[in-house]
Structures are given as C-alpha cells and as structure tokens.
C-alpha positions as CSV (number, residue, x, y, z in Angstrom):
1,M,37.7,31.6,58.6
2,D,40.0,33.9,58.0
3,N,42.8,32.8,60.7
4,Q,42.3,29.6,58.3
5,K,43.1,31.1,55.5
6,N,46.1,32.9,56.9
7,R,47.5,29.9,58.2
8,K,47.3,28.1,54.6
9,A,48.3,30.9,52.7
10,M,51.5,31.2,55.2
11,D,51.9,27.4,55.1
12,R,52.3,27.9,51.0
13,R,54.5,30.4,51.2
14,S,56.7,28.6,53.8
15,F,56.7,25.1,51.5
16,L,57.6,27.1,48.2
17,R,60.4,29.3,50.0
18,S,61.7,26.1,51.8
19,T,61.9,24.0,48.7
20,A,63.3,26.5,46.9
21,A,66.2,27.1,49.3
22,V,66.5,22.8,49.4
23,G,66.9,23.1,45.2
24,A,69.4,26.3,46.1
25,G,71.6,24.6,48.6
26,L,71.5,25.0,52.3
27,V,74.9,25.7,52.5
28,L,75.7,28.4,50.0
29,A,75.4,32.2,50.2
30,P,71.9,33.1,50.3
31,Q,72.8,36.6,48.5
32,S,73.6,34.1,45.6
33,F,70.0,33.0,44.8
34,G,66.7,33.8,44.8
35,Q,63.7,32.9,46.8
36,A,59.9,31.8,45.4
37,T,57.7,35.0,46.2
38,A,54.5,35.0,47.7
39,S,52.6,35.3,43.9
40,G,54.5,32.5,42.4
41,T,55.6,34.9,39.8
42,D,58.5,37.4,39.3
43,D,56.0,39.4,40.9
44,I,57.7,41.1,44.0
45,N,55.0,41.9,47.1
46,V,56.3,44.9,49.5
47,A,55.8,46.9,52.6
48,L,57.6,50.3,53.2
49,L,58.1,50.8,56.8
50,G,58.8,54.3,57.3
51,S,57.4,56.6,54.8
52,G,59.2,60.0,55.5
53,A,61.5,62.1,53.2
54,Q,64.0,58.7,52.6
55,G,60.8,56.5,52.3
56,Q,59.3,58.8,49.7
57,V,62.5,58.7,47.5
58,L,62.3,54.9,47.9
59,L,58.6,54.8,47.0
60,N,59.4,57.6,44.4
61,A,61.8,54.4,42.7
62,C,60.5,51.9,43.6
63,L,57.3,53.1,41.3
64,K,59.1,53.1,38.2
65,I,60.1,49.3,38.5
66,P,58.1,47.1,36.9
67,G,56.7,43.9,39.2
68,V,56.7,45.5,42.6
69,R,53.7,45.5,44.3
70,F,53.3,47.4,47.1
71,K,51.0,45.7,49.8
72,A,51.6,47.6,53.0
73,V,52.9,51.5,54.6
74,C,53.8,51.6,58.2
75,D,54.8,55.0,59.6
76,I,53.6,56.6,63.4
77,W,52.6,60.1,61.8
78,T,48.8,59.0,60.1
79,A,48.1,62.6,59.8
80,Y,51.2,63.2,56.9
81,N,54.0,60.6,56.1
82,Q,51.7,57.6,55.9
83,K,48.5,60.0,54.3
84,R,50.7,61.1,51.8
85,A,52.5,57.6,50.9
86,S,49.1,56.1,50.6
87,R,47.8,58.5,48.8
88,L,50.4,58.2,46.2
89,L,50.5,54.5,46.3
90,K,46.3,54.2,45.1
91,K,47.1,56.9,42.6
92,Y,48.9,54.0,41.0
93,R,46.7,51.3,42.0
94,H,48.5,49.6,44.4
95,E,46.1,48.3,46.7
96,H,47.3,48.2,50.4
97,N,47.0,48.5,54.0
98,T,48.3,51.5,56.0
99,Y,49.8,50.2,60.2
100,V,51.4,52.6,62.6
101,D,52.6,49.5,64.4
102,Y,55.0,47.4,62.5
103,Q,54.5,44.3,64.2
104,E,51.0,44.2,64.0
105,M,51.6,44.9,60.1
106,L,53.6,41.1,60.1
107,D,51.2,39.6,62.0
108,K,48.4,40.3,59.5
109,E,50.2,40.9,55.7
110,K,50.7,36.7,54.9
111,D,51.8,37.9,51.4
112,L,54.5,39.9,51.5
113,D,57.8,39.2,50.4
114,A,60.4,42.1,51.9
115,V,60.1,45.2,53.3
116,L,61.9,48.4,52.9
117,I,63.1,50.1,55.9
118,A,63.5,53.7,56.2
119,T,62.9,54.5,59.6
120,P,65.1,56.6,61.7
121,D,68.5,54.9,62.1
122,F,68.1,54.2,66.1
123,R,65.2,51.7,64.7
124,H,67.2,50.3,62.1
125,A,67.9,47.3,63.9
126,E,65.0,45.8,65.6
127,H,62.9,46.9,62.3
128,T,65.3,44.4,60.6
129,V,65.9,41.6,62.8
130,A,62.0,41.3,62.8
131,C,61.3,41.2,59.0
132,L,64.3,39.0,58.8
133,K,63.2,36.6,60.9
134,A,59.7,37.0,59.6
135,G,60.9,35.3,56.6
136,L,61.0,38.6,54.8
137,H,64.0,39.5,52.3
138,V,65.2,43.6,53.8
139,Y,66.2,46.3,52.5
140,C,67.8,48.8,54.6
141,E,68.7,52.5,54.6
142,K,72.1,53.1,55.9
143,E,73.5,53.8,58.1
144,M,73.0,50.2,59.4
145,S,72.9,51.1,63.2
146,N,74.4,54.4,65.1
147,T,76.1,51.3,66.9
148,R,78.2,48.4,66.0
149,E,76.6,46.1,68.2
150,E,73.2,46.7,66.9
151,A,74.7,46.6,63.0
152,R,76.3,43.3,64.5
153,K,73.1,41.5,65.3
154,M,71.3,42.2,61.6
155,V,74.3,40.8,59.9
156,Q,73.8,37.6,62.4
157,A,69.8,37.8,61.6
158,A,70.4,37.5,57.7
159,K,73.1,34.7,58.5
160,E,70.6,32.7,60.4
161,T,67.1,33.2,58.4
162,G,68.9,32.8,55.0
163,K,67.3,36.2,54.0
164,L,68.4,39.1,51.8
165,L,69.4,42.4,53.7
166,Q,70.6,44.7,51.7
167,I,72.0,47.9,52.7
168,G,71.0,51.6,51.1
169,H,74.8,52.7,50.1
170,Q,73.2,52.7,46.5
171,R,76.1,53.9,44.9
172,R,77.4,50.8,44.7
173,S,74.8,50.3,42.0
174,N,75.3,53.4,40.1
175,P,76.6,52.5,36.7
176,R,78.8,55.0,36.8
177,Y,80.4,54.2,39.9
178,I,80.6,50.6,38.7
179,H,82.2,51.6,35.5
180,C,84.7,53.7,37.5
181,Y,85.9,50.9,39.5
182,E,85.5,48.1,37.3
183,K,86.9,50.0,34.1
184,L,89.1,53.0,35.4
185,I,90.8,51.4,38.5
186,K,90.9,48.0,38.0
187,E,90.6,47.5,34.2
188,A,92.9,50.5,32.7
189,K,94.8,51.1,35.9
190,I,94.2,54.9,34.7
191,L,95.4,56.1,37.9
192,G,98.2,54.4,38.5
193,R,99.0,54.4,42.2
194,I,96.3,55.9,43.9
195,T,98.4,58.0,46.7
196,T,95.3,60.8,48.1
197,V,91.6,60.4,48.2
198,N,89.5,63.5,49.3
199,G,86.2,63.6,49.7
200,Q,83.1,66.0,51.1
201,W,79.5,66.6,51.1
202,N,78.4,70.3,52.4
203,R,75.1,71.5,53.2
204,A,74.0,75.1,54.1
205,A,72.6,75.9,57.3
206,R,68.9,75.5,58.1
207,P,66.3,76.0,60.0
208,P,64.6,73.5,62.0
209,L,62.1,71.2,60.7
210,G,58.8,71.8,61.8
211,S,55.0,70.7,61.4
212,P,51.7,72.3,62.0
213,K,49.8,71.9,65.0
214,K,46.9,69.6,63.0
215,Y,49.9,67.0,61.8
216,A,51.0,66.7,65.5
217,I,51.8,63.1,66.6
218,D,50.2,62.9,70.5
219,Q,52.7,62.9,72.9
220,A,52.2,58.7,74.2
221,T,52.8,57.7,70.5
222,L,55.6,60.0,70.5
223,E,56.9,58.3,73.4
224,K,56.1,54.8,72.5
225,Y,57.9,55.1,69.7
226,G,61.3,56.8,71.3
227,F,60.8,60.9,70.9
228,K,60.2,63.4,73.3
229,S,58.7,65.4,71.5
230,M,57.6,66.6,68.1
231,H,60.5,69.2,67.0
232,Q,62.3,65.8,68.2
233,F,61.0,63.2,66.0
234,R,61.2,65.8,63.1
235,N,64.6,66.6,63.9
236,W,65.7,62.9,65.2
237,R,69.1,63.5,63.0
238,W,70.9,66.0,65.6
239,Y,69.9,63.8,68.7
240,K,72.6,61.2,70.3
241,G,70.8,58.5,70.8
242,L,68.7,58.4,67.6
243,G,70.4,59.5,65.0
244,G,74.8,59.4,64.2
245,G,75.5,62.9,63.4
246,P,76.2,64.2,59.9
247,I,79.1,61.6,59.3
248,V,76.4,59.0,59.6
249,D,74.2,60.8,57.7
250,L,76.1,62.3,54.7
251,G,79.7,60.9,55.3
252,S,78.5,57.4,55.4
253,H,77.9,57.0,51.5
254,Q,80.8,58.3,50.6
255,I,83.2,57.0,53.0
256,D,81.7,53.4,51.5
257,I,83.3,54.3,47.9
258,Y,86.7,55.1,49.8
259,N,86.7,51.2,50.8
260,W,85.1,50.1,47.7
261,F,87.4,51.6,45.4
262,L,90.9,51.1,47.4
263,E,89.8,47.4,48.5
264,A,90.2,47.6,51.6
265,S,89.5,48.6,55.4
266,P,91.3,51.6,57.4
267,K,94.1,51.4,59.5
268,S,93.3,53.9,61.6
269,V,91.5,57.9,61.9
270,M,91.9,60.8,63.4
271,A,88.7,63.5,63.6
272,S,88.2,67.1,64.6
273,G,84.7,68.1,65.0
274,G,82.2,70.7,67.2
275,T,78.9,72.1,67.7
276,D,79.7,75.9,66.5
277,Y,76.9,77.2,65.1
278,Y,73.7,75.4,66.0
279,D,72.5,75.4,69.9
280,K,74.1,73.3,71.1
281,A,70.8,71.5,73.5
282,T,68.9,71.0,69.9
283,H,72.0,69.8,68.2
284,Q,73.7,67.5,70.2
285,W,75.7,66.1,67.2
286,Y,78.5,68.4,65.8
287,D,77.8,70.6,63.0
288,N,80.8,69.9,61.5
289,V,83.5,67.3,60.7
290,M,86.9,66.3,59.7
291,A,88.5,62.8,59.6
292,V,91.4,61.6,58.2
293,Y,91.5,58.1,57.2
294,E,95.0,55.8,56.7
295,Y,94.6,53.1,54.4
296,E,96.9,50.1,53.0
297,A,96.2,49.1,49.8
298,S,98.1,47.4,47.7
299,Q,100.8,47.1,50.1
300,Q,101.0,51.1,50.0
301,I,99.8,53.7,52.6
302,V,96.9,56.0,50.9
303,R,95.8,58.9,52.9
304,A,92.5,59.8,52.6
305,F,90.3,62.6,54.2
306,Y,86.5,63.7,54.6
307,Q,84.7,66.5,55.5
308,T,80.9,67.5,56.3
309,I,79.8,71.1,57.6
310,T,76.0,72.1,57.5
311,T,76.5,75.8,57.4
312,N,77.9,76.3,53.8
313,S,76.8,74.1,50.5
314,S,80.8,74.8,48.7
315,Q,81.2,72.7,45.7
316,G,78.5,70.6,47.3
317,Y,79.2,66.8,47.7
318,F,82.0,65.0,46.0
319,E,84.8,61.9,46.1
320,T,88.3,62.5,44.4
321,F,90.4,59.7,43.7
322,M,94.1,61.0,43.1
323,G,97.5,58.7,41.5
324,N,100.8,59.5,40.1
325,Q,99.1,59.2,36.8
326,G,96.0,61.1,36.8
327,T,92.7,62.0,39.1
328,L,89.3,61.0,39.1
329,V,86.3,63.1,40.4
330,I,82.7,61.4,40.8
331,S,79.9,62.6,42.2
332,E,76.3,61.0,42.7
333,S,75.8,64.7,40.8
334,A,75.7,63.7,37.4
335,A,76.4,66.8,36.4
336,R,79.8,66.2,38.0
337,G,82.9,63.7,36.9
338,A,85.6,63.4,34.8
339,V,89.1,62.2,34.8
340,Y,92.3,64.6,34.5
341,R,95.8,62.9,33.5
342,E,98.9,63.9,34.6
343,P,101.6,65.4,32.3
344,S,104.1,62.5,32.9
345,A,101.6,60.0,32.3
346,P,101.0,57.7,28.9
347,E,98.2,58.8,26.7
348,W,95.0,57.8,27.3
349,D,94.2,57.7,23.3
350,K,93.6,53.7,23.9
351,W,91.2,53.9,26.3
352,V,89.1,56.4,24.7
353,K,89.3,54.2,21.5
354,A,88.4,51.5,24.0
355,G,85.0,53.9,25.0
356,I,86.5,53.7,28.8
357,L,86.9,57.4,28.4
358,N,85.1,60.3,26.2
359,E,87.2,62.5,24.3
360,P,88.2,65.5,26.4
361,A,85.3,68.3,26.3
362,K,87.9,71.0,26.1
363,P,92.1,71.1,25.4
364,A,94.2,71.7,27.6
365,E,95.6,74.8,25.3
366,E,92.2,76.4,25.8
367,E,91.7,77.0,29.2
368,K,93.9,79.8,29.1
369,P,94.2,82.6,26.1
370,D,96.9,82.6,24.5
371,T,98.3,86.7,25.1
372,G,101.7,86.7,24.4
373,A,103.0,86.9,27.7
374,V,105.3,84.2,29.3
375,L,103.5,81.5,31.6
376,D,104.8,82.2,35.2
377,V,106.2,79.3,36.9
378,R,103.8,80.0,39.7
379,E,101.0,78.9,37.1
380,T,100.2,75.7,35.4
381,L,97.4,75.0,33.0
382,A,94.2,72.7,33.7
383,P,94.7,69.2,32.6
384,P,92.2,68.5,30.0
385,A,88.6,67.1,31.9
386,Y,88.1,63.2,29.8
387,E,84.8,62.9,30.6
388,L,83.1,59.3,31.9
389,A,81.9,57.1,29.3
390,V,78.9,55.7,31.2
391,K,75.8,57.9,31.7
392,M,73.0,57.8,35.0
393,D,69.6,58.3,33.6
394,K,67.4,56.8,36.6
395,L,66.9,58.0,39.7
396,Y,69.3,57.8,42.1
397,H,68.1,55.2,44.2
398,Q,66.5,53.4,41.3
399,P,69.5,50.9,40.4
400,H,70.0,49.5,44.1
401,L,66.6,48.7,44.5
402,E,66.7,46.7,41.0
403,N,69.7,45.3,42.3
404,F,67.7,44.2,45.2
405,F,64.7,42.9,43.7
406,D,66.4,41.2,41.1
407,A,68.5,39.3,44.1
408,I,65.1,37.6,45.5
409,R,64.2,36.7,41.9
410,G,67.5,34.6,41.7
411,K,68.6,37.2,38.8
412,A,71.5,39.0,40.3
413,K,73.8,39.1,43.6
414,L,73.3,41.9,46.3
415,N,75.5,44.4,45.5
416,C,75.6,45.9,49.2
417,P,74.9,42.8,51.5
418,A,75.3,43.0,54.8
419,D,78.6,42.2,55.5
420,V,79.5,45.0,53.0
421,G,77.4,47.3,54.9
422,Y,78.9,46.5,58.1
423,E,82.3,47.1,57.6
424,T,81.2,51.0,56.1
425,A,79.2,50.8,59.5
426,V,82.5,49.9,61.6
427,T,84.4,52.4,59.3
428,V,82.1,55.6,60.0
429,L,81.1,55.2,63.4
430,K,84.9,55.5,64.1
431,V,84.6,58.8,63.4
432,N,82.5,59.8,66.3
433,E,84.7,57.9,68.5
434,A,87.8,60.0,67.4
435,V,86.0,63.1,67.8
436,E,85.3,62.2,71.4
437,A,89.0,60.8,72.1
438,A,90.7,63.7,70.4
439,C,93.3,61.5,69.2
440,R,93.7,59.2,66.5
441,L,92.1,55.8,67.1
442,D,93.2,52.4,65.5
443,F,91.0,49.6,63.6
444,K,91.6,46.3,64.6
445,P,90.8,43.7,61.7
446,K,88.5,41.4,64.0
447,E,86.3,45.0,64.3
448,F,85.0,44.7,60.8
449,K,84.5,40.4,60.9
450,V,80.8,39.3,62.6
C-alpha cells in the first residue's frame, strides 16, 4: 500500500513538473524559469546532504528564509553531524527523516524539490549528478569538483535534466559585490581602466581537527565512503584525492570575483606553493600558494595576484581592484569595503549625489597631523576612503540561497549557474597544475566550455 501511495505521489509530481516545463518552453535555458514544487505552493521541500561545518552554515541560513521546509538530512557521521542538524530542525519544527546513504534518501523521499550538497569535494560530482537525475534542483557548494572531468559531468547533467544547479560562490549574490560590479565598475567606471588585481585569504596555523572516540565512525563505514581513518575524515581538505588544497578551499571564492568583475577568463597562470610548515604525511596539499594570472579584459592586459597561506592570519581576506582612477577594496567581511580616488582622477561628487558612494569617512588632510614640517617627497597622504553605499545585513550565504529558491519558484535567474561555476573551477584548478609544473601554464578558450 505504501509503495502504491509513493508511486501516485511520484506520478503527480512528475506530471506537475513536466507540464510546467512544457508551459515554459523546453528549448529555453533551465535557469531562467521556475518549475512546480512538490507541494504545489511556493513552499520548497529540501534535503541537506552533508551536515558538517559547511552544511551547518547553509542550514542556519535557510532557517531564516520563509517557505523552505527540510524533509531529510543525510550524513555518515550519525553520532555528531547528523544528530546536531536533526536536533536543530526539530527545534524549528521541521518534520524530517535522517539517512546515512544518499541513495536510500533519494529512493524514499518522494516529495523533495531540491537538495543542498555540502559533502567533501571529491563526492560533489557523484551526489550532484544523482540528485539532478532524480529530478531535483541542486545547490552544490564550491568547488564543483577536484577535477575538470567531474565538474564537466555536473554541467552536462544539469543540461540533460533541465534542473537548476547553483554553485555555492555566494559572493555572486552579496548585495555589496553586486553593487560594486553593476554600479561602480559597469555604470560609473569609477576605477577607470583596471590594471591590477590583488587578493588574499590568510589563516593562522591550526592543529588538526579531532573527535572523541565515543563519536567515532566505524571503520567499515569510513572505508565505504572513501576515508581511511577518522583523522582523514575530519581533515579531508588536506588530503589529495579528497580535497583540492587551500587554493580550492579558500581561493576559489575570490578568484571567482576576478573572473566576474573583469568579465573575462584568464589567459595564463604561474604559481608557487609548498608544504613548508605542516607534516607532509598528514598535509599532502601545500600550506601556502602564490599565483599570478594574466587576463585580457577590454583588449587590455590585467595582471592579478592571489595568495593564500595557512600559517599566519595577517590582514585576513579581501580583494583589491586597482585602476588608473581609483582603487576598490572589497571583502565578504562587512568591516572592509571602500573606494579610493587617485589624485589625478575626476572628482567623485556626482557619484556621491547619485547614491553610488557615501562621503569619505575622514578627509585626507585629517589623516596626517599638521606639524608645520615640510612633507618629505617620499611620503604621500592617504587618499580618502569613500564608503560603499550598500550594506549586507544577512548571513553570508543567505542571499545566494534565496536566489536559488527564487529561481526554483520562477522569480529569478541563478546568479551562479553550472556553466559559470565550471569556468571558475577551471581557473582555480589550473593553479594546482602550475605549482606542480613549476612554470607558466596557458589556458585554451575551449577549456572553459562544456
């Protein structure tokens, strides 16, 4: 009897989705149009696949978004990750089931509309393709995969199924970043000709992640899902074949912004990195990397530097876009973000009046006290910092998830669909190749296309 009910529910959902697709036009891009939800309303039924640290971040953000109902949580660490997420959902009265195996979840949960995937990178392609083929929309954390081949399969599956695939480069939906791109760079062209880009994400040295023995996953389960030990499960980001190294974990967020703001893919990259601090037996990926990209944007060469180190947290993380008329410093952190005018640039009063910029927090002449001494030619006054006119008052991932859910409802287009995420994956993964090759590597235009 239960199987018969499930088949009827599945038939109804398939009918609703197929008729919605016909109404929208099957030949049109899937990210442009919504599709019917299982409930037949604006409510969206969601499963969380991977409820570790990043999964918890997504869960916390989703709980602030109306109309999202969690129906399932899947995680192999039942004693901790799964239990923690389930306890939180019960607190917010989300009736849900829990699973260890994602295939069992897909087989049993017949009223899902979407899945949020926050499993380790090496499982992203398998999980994403399976969920898309099960008829579900997918929000997959970055990086798409550790290899271009697996990332390509994800793009192909999205195209073949017509389902939405949003990649978790959440800055693409951050109102501060959107404002900088649309208003400062595109409309006002306030930086002039962009010539140089700098960015970094520095983190302090950290001990490996551990776990109490009473919470340990049994060895058979660990090996079934690709881990040799509990230590490797907890610290998978440092192991080749599981994670992609710090350039993937940290750098991909910001290098994605390079491509976006420059409206270009890089022509080449050279990089240097190594495991110079940690034990190479447990930290197979390098603990520091410095990369230099060469872009051709608006028929002009732009050189972009990026570094990530994991042994010192100096100045945290940010991106800097430098042009002949100004400099933009932007970060996901709300505490950092300003624009600085070059002395030779036109006045920016009109952009302040237009609401694109706020007045400088402090005039330049107040930056250095007047002591009566003659200014040394080697010294310069710091330019005034024009504050960004847009604030971000939500959790970092919330706008990107809202964009995903609105796209399902047909009210928005995806801000980071599969093909855009793939271009970033190609850009980032090439750094690992450049470190190994110890030389400059060129990109071919066809590498960015599926």
